[in-house]
N, C-alpha and C positions, 0 to 999 in steps of 0.2 A: 370315311372321315370327311366332315365338313371343314374344309380349310378356312373358309371365311369365318365360321363360328369360332374356330380355334384362335384366329388372329384377333377377332373382336373381344373374346374373353381375356386374352392376354393384355390387350390395351385397357380394358375396363379394370383389370387388376392394378395396372400401373396408376390409373386415375384414383382408385380407391385408396392406394397407399400414399398418394400425394407426390408420386415420382414421374408422372406424365410430363413430357416436355412440350410446352407451348412456345411457338416461335413468334416473336414480334415482327410485324410487317413494317419494315423500315425503309426509308428512302434517304440516302445520304445526300447532303447538300454541299456542293463545292464552295470553298471559301467560308463555310459556316460551321465547320467541325468544332465542337462535338454536337452541334444542332442537327437534328434529323426530323423528317416527317414520318409520323406513325399513322399508317392506314389501318382502320378498324371498321367493323361492320357499322355502317351508318355515318361514317365521316372520316376525318383525319385531323391530326393535331401535331404541333411541334413539341419535340421532347429533347432533353439533353441526355446524351448517351454517356453512361458511367462505367461501362463494362467492355469497352472496345479493346481488342488486342492490337489495334493500330496505335500503339502506345505513344508515339510521338507526332501523330497526325501527318506522317509522311505520305500517306495515300492520297492526300489532297495538296501536297506541296506544289507550288506553281512550276518548279523546275521538273518535277517528276511527271506531272500532267503534260507539260509541253513536250518532254522527251517521248512519252508514249504516243502522243498525237503525231509527232513527226515520224515515228517508226511505223505506225499504221499506214500513213500516207506513202511511205517508202516501200514497205514489205507486205502490206495487206493484213488481214485479220488473223489468219492461222499460220501454223508452222508447216503444214503440208504433209505431215507424216511422223512416224517415229524417228528418233535420231539416226537410226540405221538406214531407214528408207526415206531419203530426201528431206528429213526434218531437221538436220543440223544446220542452223543458220549461223552466220558469222557473229551475230550478236550473242548467241549462246556461248561461244568461245570467249568473247570479250568479257562476259559476265563471270564465267568460271575463272578467268584470270584475275578479275577484280576480287572475287571471293577468296581465292587462294592467297592473294596478297593481304587481305584483311586478317587472315588467321596465321600468316607466316608459314604457309605450307607450299609444297611443290605443285599441287594440283587440286582441282575441285571437280565435282560432278553434280549436275543439276537433275532434279526430280520434279514431278508435278505438284508435290506437297511435302511438308515436313513429315506427315504420317507415312507417306510412301518411301521417303528416304530412310527413315528408321526401320520400317518393316522390311524393305528390300535388302538393306545392307546387313542387318543382323541375321535375316533368314539365309542370305547367301553365305556369309561367313560361317554360320553354324552348320550349314549343310555341306559345305565344301572342304572345310578343314578337318582332317581325320582325327577322330577321338577327342574333339574339342569339348570343353565345358564352359558354359557362359554363366558368369556370376552377375546377377541383376539386383540392383537396389530394390528394396521392398516397395518403394513408392514410385517406381518408374512408370512412364506414360504407357497408355494402352497400345500405342503403335510399337513400342519396344517389346512389350510383353507378347504381342501378336507375332512379331518377327521372330522372336526366340522360339515360340511355340511352333511356328511354321517350319523352322529349321530342323526340328526333331533332335536337336543336340541336347545333351544332358544340361540341366539347368539347376543352379543353386541360388537361392534367395538369401541375401544378407540384410541384416537389420538396417533400417533407413539411416543413412549418413554415419553409420557406425564402422569406422575403419578398423577397429580392433576385432569386431566380428568378421569383417572381410578378411583380415589377416588369418584368423583361425580357419576359415573356410577355404582360403587359397592353399594353406598348408595341407589341408586334408585332400586336396586334388592331386597331390604328388607331382609327377613329371608330365602330366597330360598338358597339352596346349590349353591356355586359359584366356578368356576374354572377360573384361570387367566393364559393364555397361552402367552408366549413371548419368544424372543430370546436374547442371550447375545451379539452376533455380527451379524449384518444384512449384508448378503453376497454381496449385490450389492453396497451399499453406504459405507460399512465398519464401520458404527457407532456402538457404544457400549451402551447398555441399562444401565440406572441408577438403577441397581439391588437393592441396599440397600433401596432406596426410594420406589421402587415398592413393595418390601417385607414388608416395614412398613405399607403401605396401605392395602396389602392383609391380614396381620395379624390383622389389626384393624377390618376387616370384616369377619374374619374366612374363607377366601377363600383358596382353594387348589391351590398350585403354580406348574406350569408346565414350565420348562425352557429348550429351545432348545440350546444346546452348540456345535452344529456340527462344526462350524467354529472356535471354540476356544479350543476344545479338543486337547491335545498335544502341543498347542501353548502358553498357558498362565498358570500361577501358578507354584509353585516350582516343582511339579511333573507332570505338564501337565493336571491338572484336569479342566482347563478352567478359564474363568473370575470369576466364582463363587468361585473357590479355591483361585485365586489370591487375591480376596477381602475378603476372610474368611467368606463366606456366604453360602457355600454349605449345611451346616447342617440345614439351615432355609428353604430350598427348598424341597418340597414334592417329585417331580419327576424331575430328570435331564435326558434329552435325548441326545444321541450323535451318532456319526458315526464312523465306522472303515475305511471309504473310502476316508478320506481327510488326515489330518496330520499323522494318523496311517499308511496310505499307503496300505490298503487292500480293503475290501468291507464288507458291513454289517452295521447294526444299532443296537441300544440298548436303553433301559430305565434302570434307577436305582432308587431305593426308598426303602420303607419298604418291609419286607417279604410279608405283606398282599397285598400291591399294586401290586407287581410283580406277586404274585400268582393269583390275581384277573384277570389281563390282560392275563396271561398264560392260565387261565381257560375259559375265555369268548371272547378273541380277535380272530376274524376269520382270520385276517392277520397273526397271529402266528400259529393258530391251523392247518390251511389247506394248508400250503406251505412247500415245502421240506427244510430241515435244511441246513445251510451253510456247505460246505465241512469241515471236520476236519482240513485239511491242512490250510484253511483260518483262522480257530480259533487259531491254533498254531502260525501262522505267526503274527496275530493281538496281541496275548498275548505277544509274543516276542518283538514286537514293543512298546507296552504300557509299558512293564517292563523296556525296555531300556530307554524310555523317562521319566520314573519316576526318574531316577538317573542321566541322562545326560542332561545338559543344553546347551551344545555346539551348537546343532542344532538350538535351539531357538535364542541364541545370534547371531549366524551367519546370520540367516534369518532377524533378526531385523536390523542388520548392512546394509544389502543389500536394505532393504526397505528404510532406511534413506538415503542411497546413491542415490537411484532412485528419491526419492522425491526432494532432494536437486538439482539434475541435471535437473529435470523438471522445478523447480522454476527458475534456472539460464537461461533456454532456453525460459522461458515465456510461457510454455505449461500448460494450466489450468488442474488441477487435484483436486479431491475432498479431502479435508483435513479431516482426522479422526485419531483416536488413535490406529488403528488396522494395520494388515499386508496387507490389501487390498488397492490397488492404482487404483482408477477409473479415467481415463482420459476422460473428457466430450467432446463429439462431437455434440450431440443434433440433429443428423439427421441420419436416418437409412442408406440411400444410401451412404453418405459420410463415415459413420462408416465402412461399408463393403468395400468401396473403399480403405480406409486407411489400413485396415487389409490385403487386397489383395496386396497392394504395399509393405507392410512390409515383407510379405511372398515371393513375387516374386523377389523383388529387393535386399532384405537384409537377407533373410533366417531367419526371425523372425516370429514366429507363436503366434498370440494372437487372440482369438475368438471375433468377434463383438457381443456386447450385445444389443439386440433390443427388442421391444415390442413382446410378452407380458411379458417377463422377467422383463423389466423395463417399466415405463410409457412412452408413446409417448412424444418426445421432450427431453428425458433424455438419449438418446442412448450414448453408451460409449465403450471404450476399458478398460478391467479390468485386470490389471497386478498383478501378485502374485509372487514376487521375492522369491527365495529359498536360503538356505545357500550354495547350489551347483552352483548357478550363481556366476561367478567370477566378480571382479571389472571391468575387461575388457569387460565382457558381459554387465554389466550395462551401462558402458560408450558407448559401441557400440549401444545399444538400444536408449540411449538419443541422440546420433549423428544421427541415422536413423530417429527418430521422428522429430528432428529439421529440417532435410533436407526435409522431406515430409510436415511438417507443412507449410513451406514457399512455397514449390513446388505446393501444392494443394490449397493454399490460404485458408486453413481451419481456420486459426486464425481469419480471417474476418467473415467466415461463422458461427462460433460459438460464436462470441463475444457478 
């Protein structure tokens, strides 16, 4: 077998289907977010980024940068090993305490990414709890799906956000131990789970609850604890998982819960045990960001204002976007080639960068542009985006193509 030929053919197939992923070469600019430098063959240009998961611009907040610089000068660049082998730094413990406080939990455990925290925790729970069955929302993130698959536990899929279907499927599990895994905000459609109703069902059957809050941490709740904090439900959830790589503006993931749960995953989770710890400077920067967002609401309010402005402008222009109650604004194109074409036009003609979202991230036929306005996008930025989209919508006859 010619492995290179196989790889090349698979890539060519992706390209022919319009699902090949092209990565924009970007250089972020301190104090200028959402402005970035786009490097391309033959030159470079400045673009406005409209699809960043640094939702609040905290990755370039002066307090966060200063804290990271101080920590690098004090501790150096790396952690020095896994948490077990010389890699546990005092700043890791301080961050875990900060996170536990954010969610009102006894303890927290850090991971190198939100993907790893989901994968490790669900894989560990599913493989170690005897006869357990994991009930997973149909739209759960790939990291949760992979963790459940890795666990080899029995899996039941319940209809997306359908707590009545969850009720029926929990009842069918009988007396077996049960884990219900779901998200608060689903990143592609931006819809929000009916958490209260889901918890009622889970408590009825004694199921352990696992909530992914990655797209809500920092964004919702009085202190940025997510949708579960906003709705006063965090204390009823067994495990809350989150990320440091989105609204917090850094990198890393975590779980929060009881001392026993966190110690169990710390002791048995291979994705925690066998990987090098986050650099202390990351821990310090993340703790600074979380601490700031606990007491500052201006970033959240500014972000919501720009989301509302963008939605209103798209409505006036007759550009279809998926309505939801979150900060995520998906503009539906429904064709992979046209989605990429529109993204290219926005970049080349208007200096607007938004990444096309195609299969397998979303189902075929639901391709889209996913906009995430920040508080650092100005009113002029929003209006310019709407003008550019309106221009291209007519120019490319996309309105007929996706009607």
